[in-house]
N, CA and C of each residue as an Amber inpcrd file, in Angstrom:
protein
   513
 182.9330000 -92.0890000 -34.5260000 182.7840000 -91.7300000 -35.7840000
 183.0240000 -92.9120000 -36.7890000 183.8110000 -93.7950000 -36.3610000
 184.1730000 -94.9340000 -37.2210000 182.8170000 -95.7340000 -37.4520000
 182.0210000 -95.9410000 -36.5010000 180.7130000 -96.6420000 -36.6270000
 179.8080000 -95.8700000 -37.3600000 179.7280000 -94.6100000 -37.2270000
 178.7720000 -93.5760000 -38.0660000 179.0430000 -93.7480000 -39.4850000
 180.3420000 -94.0290000 -39.8590000 180.6510000 -94.1430000 -41.2920000
 179.9940000 -95.1130000 -42.0070000 179.2080000 -96.2270000 -41.3090000
 178.6320000 -97.2090000 -42.1940000 177.1650000 -96.9350000 -42.2150000
 176.7380000 -95.6830000 -41.8100000 175.1950000 -95.4070000 -42.0030000
 175.1940000 -94.7680000 -43.4790000 174.2720000 -95.0640000 -44.1920000
 174.0500000 -94.5630000 -45.5040000 173.6400000 -93.0280000 -45.5200000
 174.2640000 -92.2730000 -46.4960000 174.2650000 -90.9190000 -46.6500000
 175.0380000 -90.1920000 -45.4230000 174.5940000 -90.3500000 -44.1120000
 175.1460000 -89.6450000 -42.9480000 176.7020000 -90.1670000 -42.9010000
 176.7940000 -91.4280000 -43.2520000 178.0940000 -92.1820000 -43.0710000
 179.2050000 -91.3900000 -43.9820000 178.8140000 -90.7380000 -45.0990000
 179.8250000 -90.2340000 -45.9760000 180.2390000 -88.9580000 -45.3050000
 179.4020000 -88.1980000 -44.6790000 179.8130000 -87.0970000 -43.9820000
 180.6050000 -87.3670000 -42.7070000 180.1610000 -88.2820000 -41.9640000
 180.9900000 -88.7800000 -40.7660000 182.2860000 -89.2440000 -41.1230000
 182.4400000 -89.9840000 -42.3280000 183.7190000 -90.3100000 -42.7290000
 184.7950000 -89.1120000 -43.1610000 184.0590000 -88.1870000 -43.8860000
 184.8030000 -87.0840000 -44.1310000 185.4050000 -86.3590000 -43.1020000
 184.5440000 -86.1700000 -41.9430000 184.9660000 -85.6490000 -40.7710000
 185.9970000 -86.4140000 -40.1010000 185.8900000 -87.7090000 -40.1220000
 186.7990000 -88.7020000 -39.4580000 188.2870000 -88.5690000 -40.1540000
 188.2260000 -88.4000000 -41.5090000 189.5110000 -88.2960000 -42.3670000
 190.0400000 -86.9680000 -41.9850000 189.4910000 -86.0760000 -41.7610000
 189.9340000 -84.5280000 -41.4200000 190.5800000 -84.7180000 -40.0290000
 189.9480000 -85.4040000 -39.1130000 190.6040000 -85.5100000 -37.6680000
 191.7960000 -86.3820000 -37.7490000 191.9140000 -87.5080000 -38.4090000
 193.0810000 -88.1710000 -38.5120000 194.2500000 -87.3970000 -39.2410000
 193.7870000 -86.6100000 -40.2930000 194.8480000 -85.8840000 -41.0200000
 195.4670000 -84.8660000 -40.0530000 194.7340000 -84.1320000 -39.1850000
 195.1990000 -83.1300000 -38.3180000 196.1610000 -83.7470000 -37.3700000
 195.9720000 -84.9930000 -36.9150000 196.7510000 -85.7940000 -35.9790000
 197.8350000 -86.2940000 -36.6120000 197.8260000 -86.4240000 -37.9460000
 199.0920000 -86.8830000 -38.7500000 199.0710000 -88.3540000 -39.0120000
 197.8970000 -88.9780000 -38.7300000 197.6630000 -90.3600000 -38.9630000
 197.1720000 -90.5570000 -40.4880000 198.1320000 -90.4290000 -41.3730000
 197.9540000 -90.4030000 -42.8800000 197.0360000 -91.6550000 -43.2810000
 197.5810000 -92.8630000 -42.8220000 196.9480000 -94.0290000 -43.2170000
 195.4660000 -94.1550000 -42.8740000 195.2870000 -93.8290000 -41.6020000
 193.9720000 -93.9620000 -41.2030000 192.9840000 -92.8260000 -41.9620000
 193.6720000 -91.6730000 -42.0960000 192.9980000 -90.7130000 -42.9430000
 192.4870000 -91.1800000 -44.1900000 193.4380000 -91.9470000 -44.8640000
 193.1170000 -92.4900000 -46.2990000 191.9500000 -93.3190000 -46.2090000
 191.9550000 -94.2550000 -45.2600000 190.8360000 -95.2840000 -44.9930000
 189.6300000 -94.5640000 -44.6460000 189.5700000 -93.5880000 -43.9310000
 188.4480000 -92.8540000 -43.5740000 187.7970000 -92.1030000 -44.8400000
 188.7690000 -91.5960000 -45.6720000 188.5050000 -90.8410000 -46.7720000
 187.6290000 -91.7950000 -47.8530000 188.0430000 -93.0340000 -47.9730000
 187.5210000 -94.0070000 -48.7640000 185.9630000 -94.1890000 -48.5890000
 185.8020000 -94.2060000 -47.2570000 184.3310000 -94.2300000 -46.6760000
 183.5640000 -92.8860000 -46.9510000 184.1680000 -91.8460000 -47.4330000
 183.4460000 -90.6960000 -47.6450000 182.8770000 -90.7530000 -49.1860000
 183.5440000 -91.5780000 -49.8990000 183.2420000 -91.7390000 -51.4390000
 181.8080000 -92.5540000 -51.4170000 181.1380000 -92.3690000 -52.5050000
 179.9190000 -93.3200000 -52.7350000 180.3210000 -94.8880000 -52.7340000
 179.9050000 -95.4920000 -51.9070000 180.1660000 -97.0430000 -52.0850000
 181.6250000 -97.3450000 -51.2020000 182.0590000 -96.3840000 -50.6380000
 183.3050000 -96.3820000 -49.8910000 183.1570000 -97.4220000 -48.5360000
 181.9260000 -97.4160000 -48.1310000 181.6890000 -98.3660000 -46.9620000
 182.0810000 -99.6900000 -47.1260000 181.8530000-100.1110000 -48.3440000
 182.2740000-101.5070000 -48.6820000 183.9450000-101.8560000 -48.5260000
 184.5170000-100.8120000 -48.8920000 185.9190000-100.8460000 -48.8240000
 186.3000000-100.9120000 -47.2740000 185.7320000-100.1520000 -46.4660000
 185.9240000-100.1350000 -45.0940000 185.5580000-101.4340000 -44.5240000
 184.3920000-102.0950000 -44.9690000 183.8940000-103.3860000 -44.4650000
 185.1090000-104.3150000 -44.7050000 185.7000000-104.2930000 -45.8170000
 186.8290000-105.3570000 -46.1690000 187.8810000-105.2240000 -45.1350000
 188.2680000-103.9980000 -44.8400000 189.3180000-103.8250000 -43.7120000
 188.8060000-104.2050000 -42.4770000 187.5040000-103.8810000 -42.0990000
 187.0970000-104.3480000 -40.7500000 187.0600000-105.9680000 -40.8380000
 186.7190000-106.5870000 -41.8030000 186.5400000-108.1960000 -41.8410000
 188.0570000-108.6080000 -41.6770000 188.9660000-108.0850000 -42.2780000
 190.3550000-108.5400000 -42.2570000 190.9660000-108.4910000 -40.7590000
 190.5630000-107.3930000 -40.1740000 191.0750000-107.1350000 -38.8260000
 190.4640000-108.0570000 -37.8780000 189.2430000-108.3930000 -37.8760000
 188.5170000-109.3700000 -36.9680000 188.9470000-110.7400000 -37.3570000
 189.3000000-111.1590000 -38.6300000 189.8470000-112.3890000 -38.8740000
 191.2430000-112.5160000 -38.2610000 192.0450000-111.5000000 -38.2490000
 193.3410000-111.5270000 -37.5300000 193.1850000-111.8510000 -36.1220000
 192.1290000-111.2590000 -35.4390000 191.8970000-111.5120000 -34.0380000
 191.4250000-112.7370000 -33.6830000 190.5770000-113.4610000 -34.6130000
 190.0500000-114.7820000 -34.4180000 191.2470000-115.8190000 -34.4740000
 192.1100000-115.5090000 -35.5130000 193.2840000-116.4150000 -35.7310000
 194.3020000-116.3870000 -34.6110000 194.5260000-115.2610000 -33.9490000
 195.4140000-114.9700000 -32.9360000 195.2160000-116.1440000 -31.7380000
 196.3070000-116.6810000 -31.4460000 196.3210000-117.6770000 -30.3890000
 196.1080000-119.0760000 -30.8820000 195.9420000-119.1370000 -32.2940000
 195.8420000-120.5460000 -32.5510000 197.3000000-120.9760000 -33.3730000
 197.2870000-122.2110000 -33.7050000 198.5040000-122.7820000 -34.1820000
 198.1800000-123.6900000 -35.2970000 199.0080000-123.6750000 -36.3950000
 198.7480000-124.4040000 -37.5910000 199.1760000-125.8910000 -37.4240000
 198.0640000-126.7470000 -37.6230000 198.3990000-128.1400000 -37.3000000
 198.5850000-129.0070000 -38.7650000 198.0300000-128.3940000 -39.9590000
 198.2170000-129.0240000 -41.1070000 198.4630000-127.7560000 -42.1750000
 199.3780000-127.7460000 -42.9720000 199.6800000-126.9150000 -43.8710000
 198.6230000-126.9170000 -44.9360000 198.3590000-125.9290000 -45.8430000
 197.4640000-125.9830000 -47.0400000 197.7200000-127.1820000 -47.8640000
 196.7880000-127.9420000 -48.1130000 196.9310000-129.0260000 -49.0930000
 195.8280000-128.9320000 -50.1020000 196.2290000-129.3090000 -51.4680000
 195.0870000-129.2470000 -52.4830000 194.4090000-130.5970000 -52.4290000
 192.9360000-130.6130000 -52.5190000 192.3090000-131.7100000 -52.5420000
 191.3020000-131.5160000 -53.9080000 191.2610000-132.6580000 -54.5840000
 190.4260000-132.6300000 -55.8160000 189.0330000-132.8350000 -55.4650000
 188.0460000-131.9360000 -55.7210000 186.6170000-132.1540000 -55.2560000
 185.9150000-132.7150000 -56.5530000 184.5590000-132.6050000 -56.4620000
 183.6870000-133.0420000 -57.6410000 183.9480000-132.1030000 -58.8720000
 183.8300000-130.7600000 -58.4140000 183.9570000-129.6900000 -59.5400000
 185.1520000-128.7860000 -59.7590000 185.8430000-128.8590000 -58.5080000
 187.0690000-127.9140000 -58.3980000 188.1280000-128.3280000 -57.3850000
 189.2900000-127.7730000 -57.6120000 190.2770000-128.0460000 -56.6430000
 190.0950000-127.2070000 -55.2910000 190.2510000-127.7960000 -54.2150000
 190.2090000-127.1550000 -52.8120000 191.3830000-127.1700000 -52.0780000
 191.8970000-125.9960000 -51.6500000 192.8600000-125.8030000 -50.7740000
 192.5730000-125.8700000 -49.3740000 192.9590000-126.7240000 -48.5150000
 192.4620000-126.7160000 -47.1190000 193.6220000-126.7040000 -46.1290000
 193.4970000-125.8310000 -45.2210000 194.4540000-125.5440000 -44.1240000
 193.7440000-125.7490000 -42.8300000 194.2930000-126.3330000 -41.8720000
 193.7300000-126.4750000 -40.4540000 194.5230000-126.0070000 -39.4410000
 193.8950000-125.1480000 -38.4680000 194.5540000-124.6260000 -37.3880000
 193.9060000-125.1120000 -36.0630000 194.3790000-124.8840000 -34.9980000
 193.8430000-125.3620000 -33.7650000 193.9260000-124.3430000 -32.6290000
 192.8380000-124.2870000 -31.9770000 192.9700000-123.4830000 -30.5340000
 192.5290000-124.4720000 -29.3100000 193.5620000-124.6850000 -28.6310000
 193.5910000-125.6490000 -27.5370000 192.7370000-124.9670000 -26.4460000
 192.1070000-125.7910000 -25.6040000 191.4390000-125.2500000 -24.3490000
 190.2000000-124.3820000 -24.6450000 189.8170000-124.5190000 -25.9710000
 188.4840000-123.7850000 -26.3780000 187.3190000-124.7020000 -26.5180000
 186.1060000-124.2280000 -26.5910000 184.8530000-125.1630000 -26.8280000
 183.9810000-124.5080000 -27.9850000 182.9040000-125.2220000 -28.0750000
 181.9840000-124.7400000 -29.1340000 181.3600000-123.3540000 -28.8640000
 181.4370000-122.9740000 -27.6500000 180.7700000-121.7170000 -27.3410000
 181.8230000-120.7480000 -27.8710000 183.1990000-120.9430000 -27.7740000
 184.2360000-119.9930000 -28.2440000 184.0610000-120.0260000 -29.7770000
 183.7840000-121.0620000 -30.3940000 183.7340000-121.1210000 -31.8720000
 182.4610000-120.3320000 -32.2010000 181.3100000-120.2970000 -31.4990000
 180.1860000-119.5590000 -31.8660000 180.5770000-118.0970000 -31.7160000
 181.2300000-117.7080000 -30.5360000 181.6770000-116.2000000 -30.3690000
 182.4540000-115.6670000 -31.5150000 183.5020000-116.5240000 -31.9430000
 184.2990000-116.1640000 -33.1520000 183.3230000-116.0180000 -34.3370000
 182.4720000-116.9450000 -34.6720000 181.5440000-116.8860000 -35.8270000
 180.7520000-115.5610000 -35.8300000 180.1400000-115.2620000 -34.6060000
 179.2710000-114.0390000 -34.5010000 180.2170000-112.7710000 -34.8270000
 181.4130000-112.9140000 -34.3320000 182.4360000-111.6890000 -34.6530000
 182.6630000-111.5220000 -36.0870000 182.8290000-112.6430000 -36.8640000
 183.2170000-112.5210000 -38.0990000 182.1180000-112.1410000 -39.3110000
 181.0400000-112.7760000 -38.9600000 179.9020000-112.5070000 -39.9900000
 178.9740000-111.2680000 -39.7960000 178.4440000-110.9850000 -41.0330000
 177.2190000-109.9710000 -41.0690000 176.0780000-110.6030000 -40.4840000
 175.4890000-110.0510000 -39.3140000 174.2110000-110.6770000 -38.7070000
 173.1750000-110.9860000 -39.5370000 172.8800000-110.2270000 -40.6300000
 171.7830000-110.4550000 -41.5060000 171.9860000-111.5760000 -42.4730000
 173.0060000-112.1120000 -42.4190000 173.3080000-113.2460000 -43.4890000
 173.2480000-114.7320000 -42.6520000 173.0390000-114.6670000 -41.4350000
 173.2340000-115.9100000 -40.5230000 171.9720000-116.8980000 -40.9810000
 172.1620000-118.0970000 -41.2290000 171.1700000-118.9980000 -41.2140000
 171.6630000-120.4330000 -40.9150000 170.7070000-121.4410000 -40.5420000
 170.9400000-122.7710000 -40.1690000 171.2960000-123.5500000 -41.4400000
 172.1030000-124.5310000 -41.1980000 172.2440000-125.6290000 -42.3290000
 172.3500000-126.9520000 -41.6000000 172.0220000-127.9760000 -42.3330000
 171.9570000-129.4280000 -41.8680000 172.8850000-130.2110000 -42.8230000
 173.6680000-131.0190000 -42.1690000 174.4830000-131.8600000 -42.7670000
 173.8630000-133.2220000 -43.2800000 174.4640000-134.0820000 -43.9960000
 173.8840000-135.2410000 -44.4870000 173.5660000-136.0530000 -43.3430000
 174.1340000-136.0390000 -42.1860000 173.8520000-136.8970000 -40.8590000
 172.7070000-136.2430000 -40.3320000 172.3120000-135.1100000 -40.5410000
 170.9460000-134.2500000 -39.8390000 171.5480000-133.4470000 -38.6750000
 172.8610000-133.3850000 -38.6260000 173.3750000-132.3750000 -37.5960000
 173.3030000-130.9480000 -38.1770000 173.1030000-130.0420000 -37.0100000
 172.7300000-128.5650000 -37.7410000 174.1200000-127.8450000 -37.1860000
 174.2370000-126.6300000 -37.8660000 175.1760000-125.5430000 -37.6520000
 174.7420000-124.4220000 -38.2330000 175.6340000-123.4430000 -38.2750000
 175.3570000-121.9660000 -38.6700000 176.2570000-121.6250000 -39.9540000
 175.6590000-121.0040000 -40.8190000 176.5620000-120.1770000 -41.7430000
 176.1250000-118.7910000 -42.0400000 177.1000000-117.9470000 -42.6940000
 176.8750000-116.5820000 -42.8750000 177.9390000-116.1810000 -43.6790000
 177.9690000-114.9030000 -44.1040000 178.9660000-114.2120000 -44.8900000
 179.6580000-113.0970000 -44.1940000 180.8980000-113.0880000 -44.3460000
 181.7680000-111.7830000 -43.8960000 181.5340000-110.6450000 -44.7730000
 181.6800000-109.4660000 -44.4950000 181.4060000-108.3030000 -45.3380000
 182.4410000-108.3300000 -46.6380000 183.4010000-109.0910000 -46.4980000
 184.3040000-109.2730000 -47.8430000 183.8050000-110.2740000 -48.6740000
 182.6850000-111.0160000 -48.4200000 182.1890000-112.1540000 -49.0950000
 182.5620000-113.5400000 -48.8230000 183.5710000-113.6950000 -47.9180000
 183.8910000-115.1450000 -47.4710000 182.7010000-115.7060000 -46.8600000
 182.5500000-117.1250000 -47.0880000 181.6020000-117.8940000 -46.3330000
 182.0840000-118.2930000 -45.1460000 181.4410000-118.3230000 -44.0760000
 181.8460000-118.6870000 -42.6630000 180.8810000-119.7590000 -42.2980000
 181.2170000-121.0680000 -41.6830000 180.4030000-122.0480000 -41.0800000
 180.9480000-122.2140000 -39.7760000 180.0580000-122.6480000 -38.8580000
 180.3920000-123.1190000 -37.4980000 179.4940000-124.3790000 -37.1590000
 180.1290000-125.2960000 -36.6390000 179.4060000-126.5250000 -36.2990000
 180.2040000-127.2340000 -35.0750000 179.3580000-127.9200000 -34.2550000
 179.8550000-128.6030000 -33.0880000 180.5640000-129.8980000 -33.3580000
 180.7870000-130.3140000 -34.6260000 181.4940000-131.5330000 -34.8740000
 182.3080000-131.2970000 -36.0610000 183.3090000-132.3130000 -36.2080000
 184.2170000-132.2350000 -37.3700000 184.6660000-133.8680000 -37.5330000
 185.4540000-134.1120000 -38.4590000 185.8220000-135.4340000 -38.7320000
 186.5440000-136.1020000 -37.4090000 187.1890000-135.2070000 -36.7020000
 187.7070000-135.8060000 -35.5450000 187.0160000-135.4080000 -34.1120000
 185.8360000-135.0100000 -34.3260000 184.7930000-134.7040000 -33.1590000
 184.7780000-133.5560000 -32.5600000 185.7790000-132.6330000 -32.9820000
 185.7190000-131.2240000 -32.3210000 185.0600000-130.0920000 -33.0840000
 184.6820000-129.1590000 -32.1950000 183.9010000-128.0130000 -32.8540000
 184.8480000-127.2750000 -33.8190000 184.1430000-126.8510000 -35.0230000
 184.9780000-126.3250000 -36.0410000 184.2180000-125.0500000 -36.6160000
 185.2800000-124.1210000 -36.9340000 184.7300000-122.8440000 -37.6170000
 185.5290000-122.9440000 -39.0400000 184.8520000-122.8830000 -39.9870000
 185.4460000-123.0180000 -41.4220000 185.0910000-121.9000000 -42.3310000
 186.2450000-121.1970000 -42.8040000 186.0250000-120.1100000 -43.6030000
 186.3870000-120.2840000 -44.9770000 185.4940000-120.2140000 -46.0360000
 185.7490000-120.5790000 -47.4070000 185.7070000-119.2090000 -48.2330000
 186.6360000-119.2810000 -49.1960000 186.7320000-118.1950000 -50.2740000
 187.1530000-118.8110000 -51.6640000 186.4130000-118.2170000 -52.7350000
 186.7890000-118.6480000 -53.9890000 187.9700000-117.9840000 -54.3410000
 188.8390000-118.8190000 -55.0710000 190.0230000-118.3410000 -55.8650000
 189.6490000-117.6980000 -57.0390000 190.5520000-117.1120000 -57.7320000
 190.4030000-116.3380000 -59.0620000 190.3050000-117.4850000 -60.1460000
 190.9400000-118.6060000 -60.0270000 190.8140000-119.6270000 -60.9150000
 189.7350000-120.5650000 -60.7300000 188.8050000-120.2940000 -59.8070000
 187.6580000-120.9160000 -59.6940000 187.5450000-122.1160000 -58.5890000
 188.7880000-122.2030000 -58.0290000 188.8170000-123.0710000 -56.9350000
 188.2430000-122.6050000 -55.5600000 188.5830000-123.2960000 -54.5570000
 188.0350000-123.0310000 -53.1480000 189.1990000-123.1350000 -52.3310000
 189.3570000-122.0360000 -51.3220000 190.3900000-122.1230000 -50.3450000
 189.5470000-122.1510000 -48.9340000 190.0000000-122.9790000 -48.1810000
 189.2540000-123.3330000 -46.8560000 190.2790000-123.1670000 -45.7220000
 189.8190000-122.5350000 -44.7070000 190.6680000-122.4370000 -43.5410000
 189.6550000-122.9890000 -42.4480000 190.0130000-124.3410000 -41.7250000
 189.3510000-124.8040000 -40.6000000 189.9920000-124.6100000 -39.4730000
 189.3490000-124.0490000 -38.4280000 189.6370000-123.9470000 -37.0390000
 189.2260000-124.8890000 -36.2230000 190.0440000-125.8000000 -35.5870000
 189.3160000-126.8430000 -34.7190000 189.5960000-126.1200000 -33.2780000
 188.6240000-126.3660000 -32.4610000 188.6600000-125.9080000 -30.9990000
 188.7310000-127.0020000 -30.1600000 189.5980000-126.9380000 -29.0730000
 189.8670000-128.0230000 -28.2930000 191.0920000-128.7160000 -28.6770000
 191.5970000-129.6430000 -27.9090000 192.8720000-130.4440000 -28.1900000
 192.3390000-131.7660000 -29.0280000 193.3230000-132.2900000 -29.5670000
 193.2150000-133.5050000 -30.4980000 192.6470000-134.6230000 -29.6520000
 193.1750000-134.6080000 -28.4190000 192.6950000-135.8340000 -27.4940000
 191.1930000-135.6650000 -27.0700000 190.9000000-134.3300000 -26.9830000
 189.4210000-134.1410000 -26.6190000 188.5450000-134.5330000 -27.7090000
 188.9140000-134.2260000 -29.0350000 188.2470000-134.7370000 -30.2300000
 188.0320000-136.4210000 -30.2960000 189.2490000-137.0340000 -30.0830000
 189.1910000-138.4660000 -30.2020000 188.3180000-138.7570000 -29.0770000
 188.2870000-138.4640000 -27.7790000 187.4280000-138.8810000 -26.9020000
 186.0580000-138.7340000 -27.1070000 185.6630000-137.5840000 -27.6680000
 184.1800000-137.2780000 -28.0980000 183.8590000-138.3210000 -29.1240000
 184.7060000-138.6760000 -30.0780000 184.4200000-139.5480000 -31.0660000
 184.0450000-141.1190000 -30.5700000 184.8170000-141.4000000 -29.5560000
 184.5960000-142.7360000 -29.0070000 183.4350000-142.8610000 -28.1980000
 183.1000000-141.7320000 -27.4690000 182.1410000-141.7830000 -26.4110000
 180.8210000-141.5450000 -26.9320000
């Protein structure tokens, strides 16, 4: 029923049925979320919740290696936080990327150096990039969102250990 809730027109009916099922079981929070999907445009609200849950799963098992720091860019302030998933590879970064983004928004991008990566958008509007390189040589998943003040907040997830990145850089 949850997946059927994203189908236009039919989804509203499926969400209403799903809300009723949750209410009968006494799951009031889930009933409320399902009921929002029954309203016109409610699928977008459900999409935000789904994006948040997938993002939590991707972040699970990572550790913070640098707290958020403000950097002054060309046009705006950018807040950057870096996390690390040790024992992981570019393949894991790609898996996490495909779990996060809406498949219809995926496209390739090229860096100034000519290296290619992929970018796409989550249902909640966050921009996600995945690339096999970073400043320290490790695969990186980057999640960007605009702040209300016009700045940019970035979360960079490095895959593999710091030593692996340094070895790649030298070699």
